[in-house]
TILODREN-672214 format. One record per residue: residue in three letters; x, y, z of N, C-alpha, C in turn; residue number from 1. Coordinates in steps of 0.1 Angstrom, whole numbers. Layout:
<nuvexs>
NUVEX   type     n_u     n_v     n_w    ca_u    ca_v    ca_w     c_u     c_v     c_w   seq
NUVEX    ALA       X       Y       Z       X       Y       Z       X       Y       Z   NUM
...
</nuvexs>
This chain:
<nuvexs>
NUVEX   type     n_u     n_v     n_w    ca_u    ca_v    ca_w     c_u     c_v     c_w   seq
NUVEX    MET       8     -12       0       0       0       0       9      12       0     1
NUVEX    LEU       5      22      -8      13      34     -10      10      44       2     2
NUVEX    THR      20      49       8      18      59      19      13      72      13     3
NUVEX    GLU       8      81      21       3      94      16      14     101       9     4
NUVEX    GLU      26     101      15      38     108       9      41     101      -5     5
NUVEX    GLY      41      88      -5      43      80     -17      33      84     -28     6
NUVEX    SER      21      85     -24      10      89     -34      13     103     -39     7
NUVEX    LYS      17     112     -30      20     126     -35      32     126     -44     8
NUVEX    ARG      42     118     -41      54     117     -50      50     112     -64     9
NUVEX    ARG      41     102     -64      37      96     -77      29     107     -85    10
NUVEX    PHE      21     114     -78      13     124     -85      22     135     -91    11
NUVEX    TRP      31     140     -83      39     151     -88      51     147     -97    12
NUVEX    GLY      56     135     -95      67     130    -103      79     139    -101    13
NUVEX    PRO      86     143    -112      98     151    -111      95     166    -109    14
NUVEX    LEU      83     170    -107      79     184    -107      80     189     -92    15
NUVEX    VAL      92     188     -86      94     191     -72      91     205     -69    16
NUVEX    THR      96     215     -76      94     229     -73      79     233     -75    17
NUVEX    LEU      73     228     -86      58     230     -88      51     224     -76    18
NUVEX    ARG      55     213     -71      48     207     -59      49     217     -47    19
NUVEX    GLN      61     222     -45      63     231     -34      54     244     -35    20
NUVEX    VAL      52     249     -47      44     261     -49      29     257     -48    21
NUVEX    LEU      25     246     -54      11     243     -56       4     233     -47    22
NUVEX    GLU      12     225     -39       6     214     -32      -6     217     -23    23
NUVEX    GLY      -6     229     -17     -17     233      -9     -29     238     -16    24
NUVEX    LYS     -28     241     -29     -38     247     -37     -48     236     -42    25
NUVEX    SER     -60     240     -46     -69     231     -52     -74     235     -65    26
NUVEX    ILE     -79     225     -73     -84     228     -86     -99     234     -84    27
NUVEX    PRO    -102     244     -91    -116     250     -90    -127     239     -92    28
NUVEX    ASN    -137     240     -85    -148     230     -86    -154     229    -100    29
NUVEX    HIS    -154     239    -108    -161     238    -121    -155     227    -130    30
NUVEX    TYR    -142     223    -127    -136     213    -135    -141     199    -131    31
NUVEX    TYR    -149     198    -121    -154     185    -116    -169     182    -120    32
NUVEX    GLY    -175     191    -127    -189     188    -131    -198     194    -121    33
NUVEX    ILE    -211     194    -124    -221     200    -116    -224     193    -102    34
NUVEX    SER    -223     180    -103    -225     172     -90    -215     161     -90    35
NUVEX    SER    -215     153     -79    -206     142     -77    -209     131     -87    36
NUVEX    VAL    -221     130     -93    -223     120    -103    -221     125    -117    37
NUVEX    SER    -218     138    -119    -215     143    -132    -201     138    -136    38
NUVEX    ASP    -200     137    -149    -187     133    -155    -178     145    -154    39
NUVEX    ASN    -165     143    -152    -156     155    -152    -144     151    -162    40
NUVEX    MET    -137     162    -165    -127     160    -176    -116     150    -172    41
NUVEX    PHE    -113     149    -159    -102     140    -154    -107     125    -156    42
NUVEX    ALA    -119     122    -152    -124     109    -153    -126     105    -168    43
NUVEX    ALA    -131     115    -175    -134     113    -190    -122     109    -197    44
NUVEX    ILE    -111     116    -195     -98     114    -202     -93     100    -198    45
NUVEX    SER     -93      97    -185     -88      84    -180     -96      73    -186    46
NUVEX    ARG    -110      74    -187    -118      64    -192    -116      62    -207    47
NUVEX    LEU    -114      73    -214    -111      72    -229     -98      65    -231    48
NUVEX    LEU     -88      68    -223     -75      60    -225     -77      46    -223    49
NUVEX    GLU     -84      42    -212     -87      28    -209     -95      21    -220    50
NUVEX    LEU    -105      28    -225    -113      22    -236    -104      20    -248    51
NUVEX    SER     -96      30    -252     -88      29    -264     -78      18    -263    52
NUVEX    VAL     -72      16    -251     -62       5    -249     -70      -8    -250    53
NUVEX    LEU     -81      -9    -244     -89     -22    -244     -93     -25    -258    54
NUVEX    VAL     -97     -16    -266    -101     -18    -280     -89     -22    -288    55
NUVEX    GLN     -78     -15    -287     -66     -18    -295     -60     -32    -291    56
NUVEX    GLU     -60     -35    -278     -55     -48    -274     -64     -60    -278    57
NUVEX    ASN     -76     -57    -282     -85     -68    -286     -90     -66    -300    58
NUVEX    ARG     -81     -62    -309     -84     -60    -323     -90     -73    -329    59
NUVEX    ALA     -84     -84    -326     -88     -97    -332    -102    -100    -329    60
NUVEX    ALA    -106     -98    -316    -120    -101    -312    -130     -92    -319    61
NUVEX    ILE    -126     -79    -320    -135     -70    -327    -136     -73    -342    62
NUVEX    ILE    -125     -76    -348    -126     -80    -362    -133     -93    -364    63
NUVEX    GLU    -131    -103    -355    -139    -115    -356    -154    -113    -355    64
NUVEX    ALA    -158    -105    -345    -172    -102    -343    -178     -95    -355    65
NUVEX    ALA    -170     -86    -361    -175     -79    -373    -176     -88    -385    66
NUVEX    SER    -167     -98    -386    -168    -107    -398    -179    -117    -396    67
NUVEX    ARG    -183    -121    -384    -193    -131    -382    -207    -125    -383    68
NUVEX    ASN    -209    -112    -380    -222    -106    -379    -223     -93    -386    69
NUVEX    PRO    -229     -92    -397    -230     -79    -404    -237     -68    -396    70
NUVEX    GLN    -247     -71    -388    -253     -61    -380    -243     -56    -369    71
NUVEX    ALA    -236     -65    -363    -226     -61    -353    -215     -53    -360    72
NUVEX    ALA    -211     -57    -372    -201     -49    -379    -205     -35    -381    73
NUVEX    SER    -217     -33    -385    -223     -19    -387    -222     -11    -374    74
NUVEX    LEU    -226     -18    -363    -226     -11    -350    -212      -8    -345    75
NUVEX    LEU    -203     -18    -348    -189     -16    -344    -183      -4    -351    76
NUVEX    VAL    -186      -3    -364    -181       8    -372    -185      21    -366    77
NUVEX    ARG    -198      22    -363    -204      34    -357    -197      37    -343    78
NUVEX    GLU    -196      27    -335    -190      29    -321    -175      32    -322    79
NUVEX    LEU    -168      26    -330    -154      29    -332    -152      43    -337    80
NUVEX    ASP    -160      47    -346    -160      61    -350    -163      71    -339    81
NUVEX    GLU    -173      67    -331    -177      75    -319    -165      76    -309    82
NUVEX    LEU    -159      65    -307    -147      65    -298    -136      73    -303    83
NUVEX    ARG    -133      73    -316    -123      81    -323    -127      96    -321    84
NUVEX    SER    -139      99    -322    -144     113    -321    -142     118    -306    85
NUVEX    MET    -145     109    -297    -143     112    -283    -129     114    -279    86
NUVEX    LEU    -120     106    -285    -105     107    -283    -101     121    -289    87
NUVEX    GLN    -106     125    -300    -103     138    -306    -106     149    -296    88
NUVEX    GLY    -118     148    -290    -122     158    -280    -113     158    -268    89
NUVEX    GLY    -109     146    -263     -99     146    -252     -86     151    -256    90
NUVEX    SER     -82     148    -268     -69     154    -273     -69     169    -274    91
NUVEX    ALA     -81     174    -279     -82     189    -279     -81     195    -266    92
NUVEX    GLN     -87     189    -255     -86     194    -242     -71     194    -237    93
NUVEX    LEU     -64     183    -240     -50     182    -236     -42     193    -244    94
NUVEX    ASP     -45     195    -257     -38     205    -264     -41     219    -258    95
NUVEX    TYR     -53     222    -254     -57     234    -248     -48     236    -235    96
NUVEX    GLN     -47     226    -227     -40     226    -214     -25     228    -217    97
NUVEX    ARG     -20     221    -228      -6     223    -231      -3     237    -236    98
NUVEX    GLU     -12     243    -243     -10     257    -248     -10     267    -236    99
NUVEX    GLY     -18     264    -226     -18     272    -214      -5     271    -206   100
NUVEX    VAL       0     259    -205      13     257    -198      24     264    -206   101
NUVEX    THR      24     263    -220      34     270    -228      33     285    -226   102
NUVEX    GLU      21     291    -226      20     305    -223      26     309    -210   103
NUVEX    LEU      23     301    -199      29     303    -186      44     302    -186   104
NUVEX    LEU      49     292    -193      63     290    -194      70     302    -200   105
NUVEX    GLU      64     307    -211      70     319    -217      69     331    -208   106
NUVEX    GLU      58     333    -200      57     344    -191      68     343    -180   107
NUVEX    VAL      70     331    -175      81     329    -165      94     331    -171   108
NUVEX    TYR      97     327    -183     109     331    -190     111     346    -190   109
NUVEX    ARG     101     353    -193     102     368    -194     106     374    -180   110
NUVEX    VAL      99     368    -169     102     373    -156     117     370    -152   111
NUVEX    VAL     122     358    -156     135     354    -152     146     362    -160   112
NUVEX    SER     142     365    -172     152     372    -181     153     387    -179   113
NUVEX    LYS     145     393    -169     146     407    -167     158     411    -159   114
</nuvexs>
C-alpha cells in the first residue's frame, strides 16, 4: 500500500518545485462537473484512454465479431468512429492545457530574463 507521501510523489513525479508552490492549492470546482455524479474531464480522459487501450489490445476479437455478424459490424463501425471522435475531443482538451502551460512558461521566462 502506498503511503500518503508516496502517493504525493507519484502524483507530482519530477515536478518538485511546482509541488512546493502548488501542493496546498486546489483545482476549482467547475472542473469536476455540476455534481458528484457528473462526469468530469479527469475521469473522462482516463476512461477514454482505458477504452482505447482495451479496444486496441482486442483488435482480433473486434474483427472476428464484425466478420461473423453484419449487424454487429455496422454497430462496431459506428461505435469505433464515436470512440475516435471522443478521443479527438480529449486530445483537444489536452492541447488546450498544453497551450496554457506553454504560455505560462513563456511568461516565467520573461520574468527570469529581466
